[in-house]
N, CA, C and O of each residue as an XYZ file, in Angstrom:
840
protein
N     -91.018     33.638     56.974
C     -91.668     34.811     56.409
C     -91.450     36.007     57.325
O     -91.646     35.914     58.537
N     -91.046     37.123     56.745
C     -90.756     38.316     57.538
C     -92.033     38.916     58.097
O     -92.998     39.135     57.364
N     -92.037     39.184     59.405
C     -93.219     39.751     60.039
C     -93.208     41.271     59.921
O     -92.141     41.883     59.980
N     -94.382     41.892     59.753
C     -94.451     43.350     59.702
C     -93.915     43.972     60.988
O     -94.117     43.438     62.078
N     -93.231     45.107     60.849
C     -92.611     45.792     61.984
C     -93.563     46.851     62.538
O     -94.075     47.691     61.797
N     -93.792     46.798     63.849
C     -94.739     47.698     64.499
C     -94.022     48.544     65.550
O     -93.249     48.032     66.359
N     -94.294     49.839     65.519
C     -93.843     50.749     66.583
C     -95.073     51.189     67.358
O     -96.071     51.596     66.763
N     -95.010     51.109     68.679
C     -96.140     51.468     69.541
C     -95.823     52.761     70.290
O     -94.785     52.872     70.941
N     -96.730     53.738     70.191
C     -96.554     55.015     70.884
C     -97.739     55.243     71.815
O     -98.846     55.535     71.363
N     -97.500     55.107     73.117
C     -98.563     55.258     74.117
C     -97.899     55.594     75.446
O     -96.977     54.898     75.873
N     -98.364     56.663     76.105
C     -97.716     57.072     77.348
C     -98.217     56.311     78.569
O     -97.742     56.539     79.681
N     -99.178     55.403     78.365
C     -99.619     54.539     79.465
C     -98.853     53.214     79.362
O     -99.197     52.343     78.563
N     -97.828     53.085     80.170
C     -96.922     51.951     80.043
C     -97.620     50.610     80.226
O     -97.293     49.639     79.543
N     -98.589     50.551     81.155
C     -99.273     49.279     81.391
C    -100.085     48.871     80.158
O    -100.151     47.690     79.815
N    -100.699     49.849     79.498
C    -101.444     49.565     78.272
C    -100.486     49.057     77.194
O    -100.758     48.073     76.506
N     -99.356     49.758     77.069
C     -98.376     49.381     76.054
C     -97.846     47.970     76.269
O     -97.701     47.202     75.318
N     -97.560     47.636     77.510
C     -97.040     46.301     77.800
C     -98.105     45.230     77.556
O     -97.789     44.111     77.149
N     -99.378     45.585     77.809
C    -100.449     44.646     77.523
C    -100.581     44.392     76.030
O    -100.872     43.276     75.599
N    -100.362     45.451     75.240
C    -100.440     45.303     73.789
C     -99.294     44.467     73.231
O     -99.422     43.847     72.175
N     -98.183     44.455     73.944
C     -97.043     43.651     73.499
C     -97.452     42.187     73.304
O     -97.134     41.568     72.289
N     -98.161     41.653     74.297
C     -98.593     40.263     74.215
C     -99.576     40.012     73.091
O     -99.616     38.924     72.516
N    -100.376     41.034     72.779
C    -101.348     40.904     71.694
C    -100.664     40.916     70.326
O    -101.046     40.166     69.428
N     -99.653     41.772     70.175
C     -99.052     41.991     68.866
C     -97.942     41.001     68.508
O     -97.797     40.627     67.345
N     -97.167     40.582     69.494
C     -95.956     39.823     69.189
C     -96.166     38.470     68.487
O     -95.264     38.034     67.772
N     -97.302     37.791     68.653
C     -97.457     36.540     67.897
C     -97.475     36.737     66.377
O     -97.049     35.855     65.631
N     -97.970     37.896     65.918
C     -98.121     38.117     64.474
C     -97.193     39.179     63.902
O     -96.965     39.224     62.694
N     -96.656     40.039     64.774
C     -95.857     41.161     64.299
C     -94.548     41.262     65.075
O     -94.412     40.711     66.167
N     -93.594     41.972     64.493
C     -92.349     42.267     65.200
C     -92.489     43.639     65.853
O     -92.513     44.656     65.159
N     -92.580     43.675     67.172
C     -92.705     44.935     67.900
C     -91.306     45.527     68.063
O     -90.513     45.044     68.871
N     -91.009     46.570     67.295
C     -89.641     47.101     67.260
C     -89.362     48.128     68.343
O     -88.205     48.464     68.596
N     -90.419     48.634     68.989
C     -90.182     49.602     70.047
C     -91.465     50.133     70.655
O     -92.536     50.067     70.051
N     -91.333     50.663     71.871
C     -92.439     51.328     72.564
C     -91.937     52.694     73.019
O     -90.911     52.783     73.693
N     -92.645     53.751     72.658
C     -92.272     55.105     73.068
C     -93.463     55.756     73.761
O     -94.594     55.283     73.644
N     -93.199     56.852     74.489
C     -94.236     57.407     75.355
C     -94.627     58.838     75.027
O     -95.443     59.417     75.743
N     -94.081     59.426     73.984
C     -94.519     60.766     73.594
C     -94.320     60.959     72.095
O     -93.628     60.181     71.438
N     -94.942     62.010     71.570
C     -94.928     62.228     70.132
C     -93.562     62.516     69.548
O     -93.257     62.070     68.442
N     -92.748     63.240     70.258
C     -91.408     63.551     69.748
C     -90.549     62.284     69.707
O     -89.785     62.074     68.765
N     -90.681     61.447     70.733
C     -89.945     60.182     70.750
C     -90.419     59.277     69.614
O     -89.636     58.511     69.053
N     -91.707     59.373     69.281
C     -92.236     58.582     68.176
C     -91.559     58.964     66.863
O     -91.156     58.095     66.089
N     -91.439     60.263     66.617
C     -90.803     60.730     65.381
C     -89.346     60.279     65.307
O     -88.872     59.863     64.250
N     -88.644     60.361     66.425
C     -87.242     59.917     66.464
C     -87.149     58.409     66.221
O     -86.276     57.948     65.487
N     -88.058     57.641     66.842
C     -88.019     56.187     66.721
C     -88.318     55.733     65.297
O     -87.741     54.753     64.825
N     -89.208     56.432     64.614
C     -89.509     56.077     63.223
C     -88.256     56.183     62.366
O     -88.002     55.326     61.520
N     -87.473     57.233     62.586
C     -86.245     57.426     61.814
C     -85.219     56.334     62.095
O     -84.468     55.938     61.203
N     -85.186     55.848     63.338
C     -84.191     54.839     63.723
C     -84.623     53.417     63.389
O     -83.804     52.592     62.984
N     -85.922     53.132     63.561
C     -86.389     51.746     63.554
C     -87.118     51.337     62.270
O     -87.281     50.145     62.009
N     -87.551     52.299     61.480
C     -88.203     52.032     60.188
C     -89.346     51.016     60.290
O     -89.304     49.968     59.646
N     -90.364     51.325     61.096
C     -91.496     50.395     61.196
C     -92.364     50.430     59.943
O     -92.304     51.380     59.163
N     -93.166     49.392     59.760
C     -94.150     49.368     58.680
C     -95.437     50.063     59.107
O     -96.108     50.710     58.303
N     -95.769     49.916     60.392
C     -96.979     50.520     60.949
C     -96.655     51.131     62.304
O     -95.931     50.540     63.106
N     -97.194     52.315     62.553
C     -97.110     52.938     63.871
C     -98.494     52.888     64.500
O     -99.466     53.351     63.903
N     -98.590     52.328     65.703
C     -99.831     52.328     66.472
C     -99.679     53.414     67.530
O     -98.783     53.340     68.371
N    -100.548     54.420     67.492
C    -100.314     55.621     68.293
C    -101.585     56.076     69.009
O    -102.689     55.943     68.482
N    -101.412     56.610     70.207
C    -102.512     57.202     70.958
C    -102.682     58.658     70.529
O    -101.755     59.264     69.992
N    -103.859     59.212     70.765
C    -104.089     60.626     70.451
C    -103.415     61.515     71.488
O    -102.649     62.416     71.146
N    -103.706     61.250     72.756
C    -103.208     62.103     73.841
C    -101.863     61.602     74.350
O    -101.774     60.547     74.980
N    -100.813     62.380     74.066
C     -99.479     62.067     74.558
C     -98.780     63.366     74.916
O     -99.104     64.413     74.357
N     -97.827     63.320     75.837
C     -97.101     64.535     76.211
C     -96.116     64.983     75.136
O     -95.787     64.228     74.221
N     -95.658     66.209     75.263
C     -94.655     66.855     74.408
C     -95.167     67.144     73.004
O     -95.006     68.253     72.495
N     -95.783     66.145     72.379
C     -96.372     66.327     71.053
C     -97.497     65.315     70.930
O     -97.253     64.109     70.984
N     -98.736     65.789     70.764
C     -99.855     64.842     70.723
C     -99.793     63.963     69.480
O     -99.107     64.282     68.509
N    -100.518     62.859     69.528
C    -100.428     61.875     68.456
C    -100.821     62.409     67.097
O    -100.175     62.088     66.099
N    -101.873     63.221     67.034
C    -102.336     63.734     65.750
C    -101.305     64.666     65.125
O    -101.023     64.568     63.931
N    -100.746     65.563     65.919
C     -99.728     66.463     65.377
C     -98.458     65.696     65.008
O     -97.808     66.010     64.011
N     -98.108     64.694     65.810
C     -96.924     63.886     65.502
C     -97.099     63.168     64.162
O     -96.174     63.114     63.352
N     -98.288     62.623     63.940
C     -98.551     61.931     62.669
C     -98.563     62.926     61.512
O     -98.081     62.628     60.419
N     -99.111     64.097     61.761
C     -99.113     65.124     60.710
C     -97.682     65.442     60.268
O     -97.408     65.585     59.077
N     -96.787     65.549     61.230
C     -95.381     65.822     60.900
C     -94.726     64.599     60.252
O     -93.950     64.730     59.305
N     -95.045     63.416     60.768
C     -94.486     62.182     60.222
C     -94.812     62.027     58.742
O     -93.950     61.647     57.950
N     -96.039     62.317     58.374
C     -96.495     62.098     57.006
C     -95.860     63.049     55.997
O     -95.879     62.785     54.795
N     -95.305     64.139     56.478
C     -94.628     65.061     55.564
C     -93.343     64.468     55.012
O     -92.917     64.815     53.910
N     -92.720     63.569     55.780
C     -91.438     62.993     55.355
C     -91.486     61.484     55.151
O     -90.603     60.914     54.510
N     -92.522     60.830     55.699
C     -92.622     59.364     55.601
C     -94.036     58.971     55.200
O     -94.771     58.381     55.992
N     -94.410     59.293     53.992
C     -95.780     59.077     53.538
C     -96.167     57.599     53.488
O     -97.346     57.269     53.620
N     -95.193     56.706     53.300
C     -95.512     55.290     53.115
C     -95.790     54.551     54.416
O     -96.395     53.479     54.394
N     -95.360     55.101     55.550
C     -95.588     54.417     56.824
C     -97.062     54.506     57.196
O     -97.632     55.597     57.233
N     -97.677     53.361     57.470
C     -99.084     53.333     57.855
C     -99.223     53.662     59.341
O     -98.353     53.335     60.147
N    -100.331     54.313     59.687
C    -100.573     54.715     61.074
C    -101.968     54.279     61.500
O    -102.950     54.509     60.794
N    -102.038     53.646     62.664
C    -103.324     53.271     63.254
C    -103.417     53.930     64.626
O    -102.538     53.750     65.469
N    -104.473     54.686     64.843
C    -104.697     55.292     66.158
C    -105.436     54.309     67.054
O    -106.427     53.702     66.650
N    -104.937     54.165     68.270
C    -105.582     53.349     69.296
C    -105.805     54.262     70.496
O    -104.846     54.653     71.161
N    -107.048     54.601     70.776
C    -107.307     55.686     71.718
C    -108.584     55.466     72.505
O    -109.398     54.610     72.159
N    -108.757     56.245     73.567
C    -109.982     56.227     74.349
C    -110.987     57.247     73.816
O    -112.145     57.234     74.234
N    -110.579     58.121     72.914
C    -111.432     59.212     72.454
C    -112.530     58.730     71.509
O    -112.266     58.317     70.380
N    -113.771     58.794     72.001
C    -114.930     58.387     71.207
C    -115.464     59.547     70.360
O    -116.279     59.336     69.462
N    -115.008     60.758     70.644
C    -115.453     61.954     69.928
C    -115.091     61.846     68.444
O    -113.929     61.637     68.097
N    -116.091     61.988     67.576
C    -115.875     61.823     66.141
C    -114.923     62.872     65.569
O    -114.286     62.635     64.543
N    -114.822     64.028     66.225
C    -113.921     65.057     65.705
C    -112.456     64.633     65.830
O    -111.624     65.020     65.009
N    -112.144     63.842     66.850
C    -110.787     63.310     66.958
C    -110.503     62.336     65.819
O    -109.425     62.357     65.226
N    -111.477     61.487     65.521
C    -111.310     60.540     64.419
C    -111.121     61.278     63.100
O    -110.265     60.916     62.293
N    -111.926     62.316     62.888
C    -111.801     63.101     61.660
C    -110.418     63.735     61.560
O    -109.804     63.723     60.493
N    -109.929     64.286     62.665
C    -108.602     64.906     62.668
C    -107.509     63.877     62.414
O    -106.517     64.163     61.745
N    -107.700     62.671     62.957
C    -106.710     61.604     62.762
C    -106.584     61.243     61.291
O    -105.475     61.098     60.778
N    -107.712     61.099     60.612
C    -107.675     60.742     59.189
C    -107.169     61.912     58.340
O    -106.486     61.698     57.338
N    -107.493     63.127     58.728
C    -106.969     64.295     58.017
C    -105.450     64.363     58.136
O    -104.766     64.839     57.230
N    -104.927     63.879     59.271
C    -103.477     63.888     59.495
C    -102.772     62.800     58.690
O    -101.558     62.858     58.497
N    -103.538     61.799     58.216
C    -102.930     60.746     57.403
C    -103.057     59.341     57.955
O    -102.376     58.428     57.487
N    -103.920     59.152     58.947
C    -104.090     57.826     59.543
C    -104.759     56.859     58.574
O    -105.505     57.258     57.680
N    -104.468     55.572     58.779
C    -105.134     54.502     58.030
C    -106.192     53.804     58.870
O    -107.049     53.101     58.336
N    -106.132     53.997     60.191
C    -107.075     53.314     61.063
C    -107.329     54.082     62.347
O    -106.490     54.858     62.803
N    -108.507     53.852     62.925
C    -108.882     54.486     64.200
C    -109.665     53.458     65.004
O    -110.772     53.071     64.629
N    -109.071     53.018     66.127
C    -109.639     51.951     66.960
C    -109.724     52.442     68.398
O    -108.827     53.138     68.873
N    -110.794     52.083     69.090
C    -110.956     52.461     70.495
C    -110.306     51.427     71.407
O    -110.320     50.231     71.114
N    -109.737     51.896     72.511
C    -109.019     50.995     73.411
C    -109.932     49.950     74.049
O    -109.480     48.860     74.402
N    -111.212     50.280     74.197
C    -112.105     49.296     74.827
C    -112.692     48.314     73.817
O    -113.496     47.458     74.186
N    -112.301     48.427     72.553
C    -112.793     47.492     71.532
C    -112.129     46.124     71.707
O    -111.159     45.982     72.450
N    -112.658     45.145     71.025
C    -112.081     43.801     71.078
C    -110.668     43.831     70.488
O    -110.428     44.525     69.500
N    -109.734     43.088     71.082
C    -108.353     43.069     70.573
C    -108.257     42.733     69.094
O    -107.355     43.207     68.402
N    -109.182     41.917     68.608
C    -109.140     41.532     67.192
C    -109.340     42.736     66.282
O    -108.925     42.717     65.123
N    -109.978     43.789     66.806
C    -110.207     44.990     66.002
C    -108.884     45.677     65.656
O    -108.685     46.141     64.534
N    -107.990     45.733     66.638
C    -106.686     46.346     66.386
C    -105.903     45.540     65.351
O    -105.279     46.107     64.454
N    -105.941     44.234     65.480
C    -105.253     43.375     64.509
C    -105.828     43.605     63.110
O    -105.083     43.698     62.134
N    -107.149     43.696     63.021
C    -107.796     43.939     61.727
C    -107.381     45.279     61.152
O    -107.135     45.399     59.951
N    -107.302     46.295     62.015
C    -106.923     47.638     61.561
C    -105.486     47.657     61.046
O    -105.195     48.290     60.032
N    -104.589     46.964     61.746
C    -103.187     46.903     61.323
C    -103.066     46.180     59.986
O    -102.357     46.635     59.088
N    -103.750     45.071     59.861
C    -103.687     44.314     58.607
C    -104.277     45.107     57.444
O    -103.773     45.041     56.323
N    -105.344     45.855     57.712
C    -105.924     46.711     56.671
C    -104.931     47.790     56.260
O    -104.765     48.073     55.074
N    -104.267     48.393     57.257
C    -103.288     49.447     56.973
C    -102.131     48.920     56.125
O    -101.649     49.603     55.221
N    -101.698     47.704     56.428
C    -100.598     47.095     55.666
C    -100.988     46.849     54.202
O    -100.125     46.787     53.326
N    -102.282     46.712     53.951
C    -102.772     46.486     52.587
C    -103.179     47.790     51.901
O    -103.703     47.779     50.787
N    -102.931     48.917     52.580
C    -103.278     50.199     51.992
C    -104.740     50.570     52.129
O    -105.234     51.449     51.424
N    -105.432     49.900     53.038
C    -106.851     50.162     53.243
C    -107.077     50.980     54.513
O    -106.172     51.150     55.331
N    -108.291     51.476     54.658
C    -108.663     52.280     55.821
C    -109.586     51.491     56.737
O    -110.469     50.770     56.272
N    -109.374     51.632     58.048
C    -110.231     50.954     59.025
C    -110.718     51.986     60.046
O    -109.923     52.727     60.624
N    -112.029     52.019     60.255
C    -112.603     52.872     61.292
C    -113.464     52.001     62.194
O    -114.276     51.215     61.707
N    -113.294     52.135     63.493
C    -114.070     51.322     64.426
C    -115.562     51.466     64.111
O    -116.047     52.587     63.956
N    -116.300     50.347     64.014
C    -117.693     50.388     63.558
C    -118.581     51.369     64.318
O    -119.495     51.957     63.740
N    -118.316     51.546     65.611
C    -119.170     52.416     66.420
C    -119.107     53.878     65.965
O    -120.015     54.660     66.249
N    -118.035     54.240     65.261
C    -117.864     55.624     64.808
C    -118.048     55.806     63.303
O    -118.107     56.937     62.819
N    -118.138     54.716     62.569
C    -118.144     54.803     61.103
C    -119.273     55.688     60.579
O    -119.039     56.576     59.758
N    -120.501     55.447     61.055
C    -121.633     56.240     60.594
C    -121.523     57.698     61.003
O    -121.826     58.595     60.216
N    -121.084     57.935     62.248
C    -120.929     59.299     62.735
C    -119.895     60.072     61.922
O    -120.079     61.249     61.614
N    -118.801     59.385     61.579
C    -117.739     60.047     60.826
C    -118.229     60.454     59.437
O    -117.909     61.539     58.952
N    -119.000     59.583     58.807
C    -119.538     59.893     57.484
C    -120.458     61.116     57.555
O    -120.369     62.015     56.719
N    -121.339     61.141     58.556
C    -122.238     62.280     58.710
C    -121.478     63.558     59.050
O    -121.819     64.642     58.578
N    -120.443     63.414     59.877
C    -119.625     64.576     60.259
C    -118.953     65.178     59.031
O    -118.947     66.396     58.854
N    -118.392     64.326     58.189
C    -117.697     64.810     56.996
C    -118.666     65.457     56.013
O    -118.335     66.450     55.365
N    -119.867     64.885     55.907
C    -120.865     65.455     54.993
C    -121.329     66.827     55.468
O    -121.545     67.733     54.662
N    -121.479     66.973     56.786
C    -122.027     68.224     57.317
C    -120.994     69.259     57.685
O    -121.345     70.343     58.151
N    -119.726     68.950     57.487
C    -118.653     69.863     57.902
C    -118.483     70.989     56.895
O    -118.199     70.729     55.726
N    -118.651     72.238     57.324
C    -118.476     73.360     56.392
C    -117.024     73.480     55.951
O    -116.114     73.119     56.697
N    -116.814     73.970     54.781
C    -115.458     74.211     54.310
C    -114.813     75.282     55.169
O    -115.451     76.255     55.569
N    -113.516     75.078     55.446
C    -112.783     76.105     56.189
C    -112.851     75.968     57.688
O    -112.318     76.825     58.393
N    -113.489     74.919     58.220
C    -113.583     74.792     59.670
C    -112.252     74.462     60.308
O    -112.135     74.522     61.532
N    -111.243     74.116     59.522
C    -109.925     73.820     60.078
C    -109.013     75.046     60.039
O    -107.795     74.924     60.164
N    -109.605     76.221     59.865
C    -108.810     77.423     59.675
C    -107.830     77.696     60.799
O    -106.673     78.031     60.543
N    -108.285     77.555     62.065
C    -107.401     77.868     63.174
C    -106.212     76.916     63.207
O    -105.088     77.325     63.500
N    -106.465     75.643     62.906
C    -105.357     74.683     62.903
C    -104.353     75.038     61.830
O    -103.147     75.034     62.073
N    -104.847     75.346     60.639
C    -103.964     75.646     59.527
C    -103.147     76.910     59.816
O    -102.006     77.033     59.370
N    -103.736     77.841     60.564
C    -103.071     79.121     60.819
C    -101.890     78.990     61.773
O    -101.100     79.926     61.897
N    -101.750     77.857     62.447
C    -100.634     77.638     63.353
C     -99.535     76.834     62.656
O     -99.812     75.834     61.994
N     -98.296     77.278     62.809
C     -97.183     76.507     62.280
C     -96.922     75.298     63.183
O     -97.437     75.230     64.299
N     -96.118     74.344     62.695
C     -95.758     73.180     63.525
C     -95.122     73.630     64.830
O     -95.455     73.115     65.898
N     -94.206     74.589     64.749
C     -93.521     75.046     65.951
C     -94.480     75.721     66.921
O     -94.377     75.529     68.133
N     -95.408     76.508     66.396
C     -96.391     77.147     67.262
C     -97.252     76.119     67.971
O     -97.569     76.274     69.150
N     -97.633     75.066     67.255
C     -98.455     74.024     67.872
C     -97.670     73.280     68.961
O     -98.230     72.921     69.997
N     -96.380     73.052     68.723
C     -95.541     72.401     69.730
C     -95.442     73.273     70.980
O     -95.601     72.789     72.100
N     -95.181     74.552     70.776
C     -95.075     75.485     71.898
C     -96.399     75.555     72.653
O     -96.417     75.522     73.883
N     -97.498     75.651     71.921
C     -98.810     75.760     72.543
C     -99.146     74.517     73.359
O     -99.650     74.635     74.476
N     -98.875     73.325     72.822
C     -99.180     72.112     73.584
C     -98.378     72.058     74.878
O     -98.918     71.729     75.934
N     -97.102     72.378     74.797
C     -96.255     72.312     75.995
C     -96.691     73.334     77.038
O     -96.675     73.040     78.233
N     -97.078     74.523     76.604
C     -97.583     75.527     77.543
C     -98.881     75.036     78.175
O     -99.096     75.206     79.375
N     -99.754     74.421     77.358
C    -101.018     73.893     77.873
C    -100.794     72.764     78.878
O    -101.634     72.527     79.746
N     -99.654     72.062     78.760
C     -99.313     70.998     79.712
C     -98.745     71.561     81.014
O     -98.444     70.811     81.943
N     -98.601     72.895     81.075
C     -98.100     73.523     82.289
C     -96.604     73.758     82.317
O     -96.049     74.070     83.371
N     -95.941     73.613     81.180
C     -94.494     73.829     81.117
C     -94.179     75.313     81.148
O     -94.929     76.123     80.604
N     -93.074     75.671     81.781
C     -92.606     77.048     81.764
C     -91.935     77.349     80.429
O     -91.613     76.441     79.663
N     -91.728     78.632     80.164
C     -91.055     79.026     78.930
C     -89.664     78.396     78.854
O     -89.237     77.944     77.791
N     -88.966     78.369     79.979
C     -87.628     77.777     80.008
C     -87.686     76.278     79.707
O     -86.847     75.757     78.972
N     -88.680     75.585     80.276
C     -88.819     74.145     80.030
C     -89.151     73.875     78.563
O     -88.621     72.941     77.962
N     -90.028     74.696     77.995
C     -90.379     74.548     76.576
C     -89.137     74.722     75.710
O     -88.905     73.952     74.778
N     -88.344     75.740     76.027
C     -87.124     76.008     75.261
C     -86.162     74.820     75.325
O     -85.552     74.456     74.320
N     -86.030     74.222     76.502
C     -85.134     73.078     76.674
C     -85.626     71.868     75.878
O     -84.839     71.201     75.207
N     -86.931     71.588     75.955
C     -87.504     70.435     75.254
C     -87.366     70.581     73.745
O     -87.006     69.630     73.052
N     -87.656     71.778     73.239
C     -87.639     72.006     71.792
C     -86.259     72.411     71.257
O     -86.055     72.539     70.050
N     -85.314     72.609     72.197
C     -83.945     72.995     71.816
C     -83.929     74.313     71.036
O     -83.271     74.441     70.004
N     -84.673     75.282     71.564
C     -84.679     76.637     71.015
C     -84.492     77.611     72.168
O     -84.535     77.207     73.329
N     -84.288     78.870     71.870
C     -84.062     79.863     72.921
C     -85.378     80.259     73.590
O     -86.453     80.119     73.006
N     -85.274     80.757     74.832
C     -86.471     81.228     75.525
C     -87.092     82.400     74.773
O     -88.312     82.566     74.778
N     -86.260     83.210     74.128
C     -86.779     84.339     73.354
C     -87.640     83.850     72.193
O     -88.661     84.458     71.871
N     -87.227     82.759     71.573
C     -88.012     82.196     70.463
C     -89.341     81.644     70.973
O     -90.374     81.801     70.323
N     -89.308     80.997     72.138
C     -90.552     80.498     72.737
C     -91.503     81.654     73.011
O     -92.686     81.588     72.677
N     -90.979     82.715     73.621
C     -91.798     83.894     73.903
C     -92.371     84.479     72.620
O     -93.525     84.908     72.591
N     -91.571     84.499     71.561
C     -92.032     85.033     70.274
C     -93.236     84.230     69.771
O     -94.254     84.803     69.383
N     -93.110     82.893     69.782
C     -94.209     82.052     69.305
C     -95.441     82.202     70.200
O     -96.571     82.267     69.715
N     -95.206     82.256     71.506
C     -96.310     82.379     72.457
C     -97.108     83.655     72.204
O     -98.336     83.617     72.119
N     -96.415     84.773     72.086
C     -97.118     86.037     71.936
C     -97.643     86.256     70.523
O     -98.576     87.034     70.324
N     -97.053     85.579     69.540
C     -97.615     85.623     68.184
C     -98.981     84.947     68.161
O     -99.926     85.457     67.560
N     -99.076     83.793     68.822
C    -100.363     83.091     68.906
C    -101.390     83.960     69.634
O    -102.530     84.098     69.189
N    -100.971     84.540     70.753
C    -101.884     85.371     71.540
C    -102.378     86.560     70.723
O    -103.558     86.905     70.766
N    -101.474     87.179     69.984
C    -101.834     88.341     69.165
C    -102.779     87.945     68.037
O    -103.767     88.630     67.770
N    -102.467     86.833     67.379
C    -103.269     86.398     66.227
C    -104.686     86.001     66.595
O    -105.608     86.183     65.799
N    -104.873     85.456     67.801
C    -106.185     84.947     68.182
C    -106.841     85.745     69.309
O    -107.837     85.309     69.887
N    -106.279     86.914     69.617
C    -106.895     87.794     70.603
C    -106.893     87.250     72.015
O    -107.832     87.487     72.775
N    -105.835     86.513     72.377
C    -105.725     85.923     73.704
C    -104.942     86.863     74.614
O    -103.967     87.482     74.189
N    -105.374     86.963     75.866
C    -104.793     87.960     76.769
C    -103.864     87.385     77.830
O    -103.104     88.134     78.444
N    -103.904     86.090     78.057
C    -103.124     85.502     79.145
C    -102.767     84.059     78.830
O    -103.254     83.473     77.863
N    -101.897     83.496     79.677
C    -101.549     82.085     79.529
C    -102.778     81.200     79.741
O    -102.924     80.170     79.083
N    -103.661     81.602     80.660
C    -104.900     80.848     80.886
C    -105.745     80.811     79.609
O    -106.345     79.786     79.286
N    -105.788     81.936     78.887
C    -106.513     81.969     77.609
C    -105.864     81.017     76.603
O    -106.555     80.346     75.837
N    -104.530     80.966     76.614
C    -103.813     80.058     75.724
C    -104.194     78.608     75.999
O    -104.428     77.830     75.074
N    -104.254     78.257     77.268
C    -104.596     76.889     77.655
C    -106.013     76.555     77.202
O    -106.256     75.480     76.654
N    -106.950     77.479     77.431
C    -108.336     77.249     77.006
C    -108.416     77.109     75.485
O    -109.165     76.279     74.970
N    -107.645     77.918     74.778
C    -107.606     77.856     73.313
C    -107.088     76.490     72.845
O    -107.620     75.902     71.904
N    -106.043     75.996     73.518
C    -105.469     74.692     73.166
C    -106.475     73.568     73.397
O    -106.599     72.657     72.578
N    -107.194     73.641     74.526
C    -108.188     72.609     74.845
C    -109.331     72.650     73.833
O    -109.769     71.612     73.338
N    -109.805     73.853     73.534
C    -110.916     74.012     72.590
C    -110.558     73.442     71.206
O    -111.401     72.855     70.527
N    -109.296     73.628     70.806
C    -108.874     73.192     69.481
C    -108.164     71.835     69.498
O    -107.545     71.432     68.514
N    -108.267     71.131     70.650
C    -107.747     69.768     70.796
C    -106.266     69.677     70.447
O    -105.833     68.779     69.725
N    -105.504     70.628     70.977
C    -104.060     70.637     70.724
C    -103.347     70.014     71.922
O    -102.119     69.918     71.928
């Protein structure tokens, strides 16, 4: 019987290697990647059935990577495995198209359950957050995602890399665009949101979980 194919995206190599032993008895682990951009590339090459991804990753965070993934690969299931207990991260993960949200300190069987649920087209949320997420969604005013929506994919990529401390030249190299284009995106964001400096940009990125 063919085993489901799993791609793991986590920048903590020791965590990823530990998960290998957990997943391999039941699933085919087709690859391990360490950042969001590598995850998108690996999906195109390896065609997994499920992607298990962390929220916080370099170059492109997990939520934004999944948001981009779902635009072209709607059928691939995604399960977030993360340390973030904040319900707003869980809400953002499901808005991006996730099928599951599991905490890293949960029992290993929880991740297996989440993956199996995702393969069946179902949703899994770690029990400790389920009630909070329901209340959060009920009490969330319409339009609270305005700032996120107002940023293009490229702007979000540029903003995350700047928030990670990358120079304009480094951002241009990573994204394979010109430094002038990076500067354009940087100052467009600053102009649109009334930001005066790179420090303001970083604070804006942190506040909006980019």
